[in-house]
C-alpha angles and dihedrals in degrees: 000000000000117000088233111076115239129211113295100219096079088052090048091051094049089044089054092052092048099047099040097088092058090050091050092048097110094055092043093052092042095050093044087054096046102038104031097041096243124151116243089257094051093047088049089053091054090052091047090052088053093051095041088054088053092051091050091057091049093052091048094052097044108127092000101086090087093053095052097032120241097263100064099047089043091056093044088051093051094049091050090051093049094047096039098044091039091055092047090052092051097040119093101190125077096236093054091045090052093048092048090047092052093048090048088049091058089053092049091049092049093049091047093050091052091049092047092051091049093047090055090057095052120104090240108028092176093057091049095047089048089054090049093053090044089056097046092046092051091048093047092046091053090049091050090054093049109032096068091054094050102051111199097152113234092337099077100064092048094045090051093056091048091049091052091051088052092051091048093053097090090056089067089072088072092054118098124259129229114328109250096217094081135262095275098058100073098050095043117111134028125290109266119232093020097171095044092045094051092049090048092048091048091046093049091051092055094040093050091047093055092047096049094044086069096036092053092057100032092104090051090051089052093049103037105030104027098028099230128155124242089251093055093044089051090053091051092050091047090051091047091051090047088055088049087059089057091048093051092048090051091049090050091053093045091050115165096331092115094033120237103281096068097052093041095046099043093037092055091051090054092046091055091052090048092052092055092047096049096045093049094046117132099176140036094260097057092040094050093044092051094046095045095046092046094048092046093059100029097074090042094058090041091054091054091045091053090046091050092052092047091051092059094066127015090207090065098239096127089043091057095041095047089045090051091049087051089053090054089053090047089051094051092045100080092047092047091047094048093048094047095046092049094047102037108012131250098284095052089045089055092052092050092048093046091052093048090049092053092049093052092049093075101061095038092051088048089057090051091051094046099049106019099072126195117317114260107234129155110296098015093104114042134169113239105286092347145092127297109293095229090051093044091053091055093057096041100052099249121187108274111255093022093098123048119243121253109273095031120120113273117248121230118252121208121201115223119200118213125196113249122208112214117215118214112237117255114233091221091062091071132065135177122267115253144095114342131177120345129014118287094020119116135168114236093195137038112265130213132205118266094243 
């Protein structure tokens, strides 16, 4: 990516096109089960194949977006999404639907990898990732309100994703081209924070798997256990995603004032409780409460996780790798949820997923504590005896980019002691106070030479 940050809205648009398939997973799995005669587990496998294909594209492109430039892979990803999901929408046989879904998944993963690398290069990765989640939540919420009223079988969800990819295509013209520094520059050097990055990637894999195990079967819980219609379930999901919009906006306004550890740790605890509530619901009130509370906090925590991964490497390699690991977890989620629900029932499934979510919260929060630092707020960094450094830099004309913005993690400062050689004073350098020069002139203080 270029060293000069570009506008965020093209990245937000590409992020929306890449993430939309995961957000529409419940309606994809539900409609494949109803209209193509697949069992819940078989429909979950189709969704998992789509998301595994997306994760494969992300792992392949990790660290290579700089080599090709963001524009070309973004356009390739959008073309694959349009072709793959379009073919899945037009196909009537299961093998062709699966093939189209996997091709579309490659496109989604490619677009997401480009967006993740670009977000890491932004001055405020958390703000950009929050805007991306805000956009995809709004798009998915609108589709959940309209799709149940239009029918169309399994075709409509796939066609909607292909249409969004088509609409996002013009935004790729604002992305950068090939980096002029040569193909070897982006991949040179080791990944920074290797241990923290691996723990974060593994934690995001398990965390996403637990979330999407419930998300993949949420529509089946509403139909089978609560007895709701597809229209009512779509309204609940739309309301939940609307609450998610409020959560993401709140996270964007909060920024890094509390650091990343507090939102990630506390948010994950709330998510675990919401999973248990939603999976054990027996009426509309409990089901809607669990889904809305869960979808309010889920994108908030996800935005901080994406921002944390982006902060580990400015080139975006950890952002892409952690995002791809999360896609693997998302892919395994529908299968895990289908198997657990069929073998143990929805309430027991919720207890298991809630416990797993709580267990993974500890290492991920530890990474945030270890690498996040204290939040930089007015007064947290001060010159010795002076005003806050960030505020002082604004008034003294400091070089742009040399001082972190308010709300950014504070950088550690190490004091270096240098040996000082003391010079003995020379007697000739001093003279007594008294009249000097012309008449009427006197020195009130002892003077020294200018050496």
